[in-house]
C-alpha positions in Angstrom: -16.9 17.1 -2.8 -19.5 18.8 -5.0 -17.9 22.2 -4.6 -14.6 20.7 -5.8 -15.8 19.2 -9.1 -16.0 22.5 -11.1 -12.2 22.8 -10.6 -11.7 19.5 -12.5 -11.7 19.1 -16.3 -14.8 17.5 -17.9 -12.9 14.4 -18.8 -11.7 14.0 -15.2 -15.3 14.4 -13.9 -16.5 11.7 -16.3 -13.8 9.3 -15.1 -14.5 10.1 -11.5 -18.2 9.3 -12.0 -17.2 6.0 -13.6 -15.0 5.1 -10.7 -11.9 5.1 -12.9 -10.1 8.0 -11.1 -9.4 8.5 -7.5 -11.7 10.9 -5.7 -9.2 13.6 -4.7 -9.3 16.4 -7.3 -5.6 17.1 -6.9 -5.0 13.6 -8.4 -7.1 14.1 -11.6 -7.1 17.6 -13.1 -5.6 19.8 -15.8 -2.7 21.8 -14.3 -0.9 24.6 -16.2 0.4 27.9 -14.8 -0.5 30.7 -17.2 2.5 31.6 -19.4 4.7 28.9 -18.0 6.4 25.9 -19.6 4.5 23.0 -18.1 7.1 20.5 -19.1 10.0 20.6 -16.7 13.3 19.2 -17.8 13.9 15.7 -16.5 10.3 14.6 -16.9 10.6 13.7 -20.6 9.4 10.5 -22.3 12.1 8.9 -24.5 12.0 10.3 -28.0 10.7 7.8 -30.6 10.0 10.3 -33.4 10.9 9.2 -36.9 12.3 11.5 -39.5 9.2 11.7 -41.7 8.4 15.3 -42.9 5.5 15.7 -45.3 6.0 16.0 -49.0 4.8 19.6 -49.2 4.2 22.6 -46.9 1.6 22.8 -44.2 -1.1 23.7 -46.7 -0.7 20.5 -48.7 -3.4 17.9 -48.6 -3.1 15.4 -45.7 -3.0 12.5 -48.1 0.2 13.7 -49.8 2.8 10.9 -49.9 5.7 11.0 -47.4 9.1 11.1 -49.1 11.9 8.9 -47.7 14.5 10.6 -45.5 18.2 9.9 -45.3 20.6 10.6 -42.4 23.5 10.7 -45.0 25.6 13.8 -45.3 23.7 16.9 -46.6 24.4 18.6 -49.8 27.5 20.9 -49.7 26.9 24.5 -48.5 28.9 27.2 -50.2 30.6 29.5 -47.6 29.5 33.1 -47.3 26.0 32.5 -48.6 24.3 31.5 -45.4 21.3 33.2 -43.8 20.0 32.9 -40.2 16.8 30.9 -39.7 15.5 31.4 -36.2 13.2 28.6 -35.2 10.7 28.6 -32.3 7.8 26.4 -31.4 4.7 26.8 -29.2 2.3 24.3 -27.7 -0.7 26.4 -28.9 -0.8 29.4 -31.3 -1.1 32.0 -28.5 1.2 30.3 -26.1 4.8 31.3 -25.1 7.7 29.7 -27.0 9.0 26.5 -25.6 12.2 26.8 -23.7 13.3 23.2 -23.6 12.6 19.7 -24.8 12.6 20.5 -28.6 14.7 18.7 -31.2 15.0 20.5 -34.5 15.7 18.9 -37.8 16.1 20.6 -41.1 15.9 18.7 -44.4 16.5 19.8 -48.0 13.3 19.8 -50.0 15.0 18.2 -53.0 16.1 14.5 -52.9 19.8 13.7 -53.1 21.5 11.3 -55.5 20.1 8.4 -53.4 16.6 9.6 -53.9 16.1 10.7 -50.3 15.9 14.0 -48.5 19.3 15.2 -47.1 19.4 16.1 -43.4 21.1 19.5 -43.1 20.9 20.1 -39.4 19.8 18.5 -36.1 20.0 20.2 -32.8 20.1 18.7 -29.3 17.1 19.1 -26.9 16.5 22.7 -26.2 14.2 25.6 -27.1 14.4 28.4 -29.7 17.4 27.9 -32.0 19.2 29.6 -34.9 20.4 27.6 -38.0 22.4 29.0 -40.8 21.4 28.0 -44.3 21.9 29.0 -47.9 18.9 30.1 -50.1 16.7 27.2 -51.0 13.7 25.2 -50.0 13.7 23.2 -46.7 11.4 21.1 -44.4 11.7 22.1 -40.8 10.6 19.5 -38.2 10.2 20.2 -34.5 10.0 17.1 -32.3 8.6 17.4 -28.7 8.5 14.0 -27.0 6.0 12.0 -29.1 4.5 15.2 -30.7 5.9 17.2 -33.5 5.2 19.6 -36.4 6.7 20.1 -39.9 6.8 23.2 -42.0 8.0 24.0 -45.5 10.4 27.0 -45.4 12.0 29.0 -48.3 15.2 30.9 -47.7 15.7 33.8 -50.1 18.3 36.5 -49.6 17.6 37.5 -46.0 17.4 36.2 -42.5 14.0 35.0 -41.2 12.1 33.7 -38.2 9.7 30.7 -38.3 7.3 29.6 -35.6 5.7 26.2 -35.4 2.6 25.2 -33.4 3.1 21.7 -32.0 -0.5 21.3 -30.7 0.7 19.1 -27.8 0.0 18.6 -24.1 1.3 16.6 -21.2 -0.1 13.4 -19.6 1.0 12.3 -16.1 -0.3 8.9 -15.0 -0.6 7.1 -11.7 -2.7 4.4 -10.1 -3.9 3.5 -6.6 -5.5 0.4 -5.0 -8.9 0.9 -3.5 -9.5 4.5 -2.4 -6.1 6.0 -2.1 -3.5 3.3 -1.3 -0.4 4.0 -3.4 1.1 1.3 -5.6 4.9 0.7 -5.5 6.5 2.1 -8.7 8.1 -1.3 -9.6 4.7 -3.0 -9.7 3.0 -0.4 -11.9 3.2 0.3 -15.6 1.1 2.0 -18.3 0.5 1.4 -22.0 -0.8 4.4 -24.0 -2.6 3.7 -27.3 -4.4 5.8 -29.9 -6.7 4.9 -32.9 -5.1 5.0 -36.3 -6.7 6.0 -39.5 -8.8 2.7 -39.5 -9.9 3.1 -35.9 -7.7 0.3 -34.7 -5.8 1.0 -31.5 -2.0 1.2 -31.9 0.5 1.6 -29.1 2.0 5.1 -28.8 4.0 4.5 -25.5 4.5 0.8 -24.8 5.8 1.1 -21.2 5.2 4.5 -19.7 6.5 5.0 -16.2 4.1 6.3 -13.6 4.3 9.9 -12.3 6.4 11.1 -15.2 5.1 13.6 -17.8 4.6 12.2 -21.3 4.7 14.8 -24.2 1.9 13.9 -26.6 0.0 15.4 -29.4 -3.4 16.7 -28.4 -6.1 14.1 -28.6 -7.9 11.2 -26.9 -5.7 8.2 -25.8 -6.7 4.8 -24.5 -4.6 4.1 -21.4 -4.0 0.6 -19.9 -2.8 0.5 -16.3 -1.2 -2.8 -15.1 -0.7 -3.5 -11.4 1.7 -6.5 -11.4 1.9 -8.7 -14.5 -1.0 -11.1 -14.1 -4.6 -9.8 -14.3 -5.0 -6.6 -12.4 -5.7 -4.3 -15.4 -7.7 -1.1 -15.6 -8.5 0.8 -18.8 -9.7 4.4 -19.5 -9.9 6.9 -22.3 -8.1 10.1 -21.4 -8.1 13.4 -23.3 -4.8 15.4 -23.7 -5.4 19.1 -24.4 -3.0 21.3 -26.1 -1.0 23.5 -23.8 -2.2 21.7 -20.6 -1.0 19.0 -18.3 -3.6 16.3 -17.6 -3.0 14.2 -14.5 -5.0 11.0 -14.2 -5.1 8.5 -11.4 -6.7 5.1 -12.1 -8.1 2.8 -9.4 -7.2 -0.9 -9.2 -9.0 -3.6 -7.2 -6.2 -6.1 -6.5 -3.6 -7.1 -4.0 -0.3 -8.9 -3.7 -0.2 -12.5 -2.5 2.7 -14.8 -1.7 2.2 -18.5 -2.3 3.7 -21.0 0.1 3.6 -24.8 0.4 4.0 -25.7 4.1 3.9 -28.9 6.1 1.8 -27.1 8.8 0.3 -23.7 9.2 3.0 -21.1 9.7 5.7 -23.6 8.7 8.7 -23.0 6.4 7.9 -22.8 2.7 9.0 -25.9 0.7 11.5 -25.4 -2.1 11.2 -26.9 -5.6 7.5 -26.4 -5.8 5.6 -25.8 -9.1 2.7 -23.4 -8.8 -0.4 -22.6 -10.8 -3.2 -20.2 -10.0 -6.6 -20.7 -11.6 -9.9 -18.7 -11.5 -13.2 -20.3 -10.6 -13.8 -20.9 -14.3 -10.6 -23.0 -14.4 -8.6 -20.5 -16.4 -4.9 -20.5 -15.5 -3.6 -17.0 -14.8 -0.2 -17.7 -13.3 2.5 -20.5 -13.4 5.8 -20.5 -11.7 8.4 -22.6 -9.8 9.7 -21.5 -6.4 9.4 -21.7 -2.6 7.3 -18.6 -2.2 6.4 -16.7 -5.4 4.8 -13.3 -5.0 2.2 -12.1 -7.5 -0.5 -9.4 -7.8 -4.0 -10.6 -8.6 -7.3 -8.7 -9.2 -9.9 -9.1 -6.5 -11.7 -12.4 -6.7 -11.6 -16.1 -5.8 -8.9 -18.4 -7.0 -7.4 -21.8 -6.5 -3.7 -22.3 -5.8 -2.3 -25.6 -7.1 1.1 -26.8 -5.9 3.1 -29.7 -7.2 5.9 -31.1 -5.0 7.7 -34.4 -5.2 5.1 -35.9 -7.5 2.1 -34.9 -5.3 -0.5 -32.2 -6.0 -2.0 -29.9 -3.3 -4.6 -27.2 -3.8 -6.4 -24.6 -1.8 -9.1 -22.0 -2.6 -8.5 -18.4 -1.6 -9.9 -14.9 -2.0 -8.1 -11.8 -2.9 -9.5 -8.6 -1.3 -8.7 -5.1 -2.6 -5.6 -3.7 -1.1 -5.0 -6.5 1.4 -1.7 -8.2 0.8 -1.3 -11.6 2.4 0.4 -15.0 2.4 -1.5 -18.0 0.9 -0.4 -21.2 2.6 -1.2 -24.5 1.0 -0.6 -27.3 3.5 0.6 -30.9 2.8 -2.8 -32.0 4.2 -4.5 -30.1 1.3 -4.1 -33.1 -1.1 -5.9 -32.3 -4.4 -8.5 -34.8 -5.5 -8.5 -35.5 -9.3 -12.2 -34.4 -9.6 -11.4 -31.1 -7.9 -8.9 -30.0 -10.5 -10.1 -28.0 -13.5 -10.6 -29.7 -16.9 -7.6 -27.8 -18.3 -5.3 -29.0 -15.5 -2.5 -26.5 -15.0 1.0 -27.3 -16.1 4.3 -26.5 -14.4 6.9 -24.4 -16.0 8.4 -26.3 -18.9 5.1 -27.9 -20.0 5.1 -30.8 -17.6 1.5 -31.8 -16.8 0.6 -31.4 -13.2 -1.1 -34.8 -12.8 -1.7 -36.6 -9.5 
């Protein structure tokens, strides 16, 4: 294992030491073939880029106000006066031009009659492109997933080529239970956040699918991994480097349990049962109605409380990492009033679960 660590990025080694990443270096490393486009088509996060170019060129102050942008028809272009503007973008300054995944937008630098910047051209997802424009000032915006760059371009009386540096990388997320037990895709989701100007975390990707590449601006992101939708949650700070693909695997300590109210051990689950699951501190983490609801819980000790035909039954149980199991509450497990937590759980719809 010690011989493998130098192959991993510094951030991956830090996460590994903290127990946040799985041990296998193939699951947490920077991967990028020299000179290759690391973002293959089909592994693209949905574009949520807004049309917000800066108010001046790339040398302007970062505090410059952002002008409003309109998708209305552009100003008319006189025929025969157009010049070719070849646009290309790179992840890093010395990297190869991107061949796919780019969306180009060109805006006029002068507001239209509505006071907003006119949109002259917008291309579908691709790589290097050529746009024909008359002489004038423009803002060129390259969108690459959730990363992008904007440049002020002036067209005079000749064709020209412009190259933009996106300063972006890729992030591929996955999670396991325990050492290396995979989690079904339908039970796993990620939220990606990043600090804003005030330091407050804001959501960049609200529901990122596992094992798919996210295109993000270079920087450090706070990632939340959710196994199920109750309380099996893991957090980590992950660095995305420009021009590289960072793969991170986060480790959960939970398991799936199926709740059943039965007349006897191994019996058939009783329908029309209201359920609540509480922690040892009496905090309700789950409520539902059904014969055998299945949920994912973080490792720990819980109490399952079932209400059926006006009676309440309860049973303590323990969740062990990676061990899915049925939790059977029997009709003989009649709950005593003093055994229920102070904040007695409620069934769906707000009905108090009182004996």
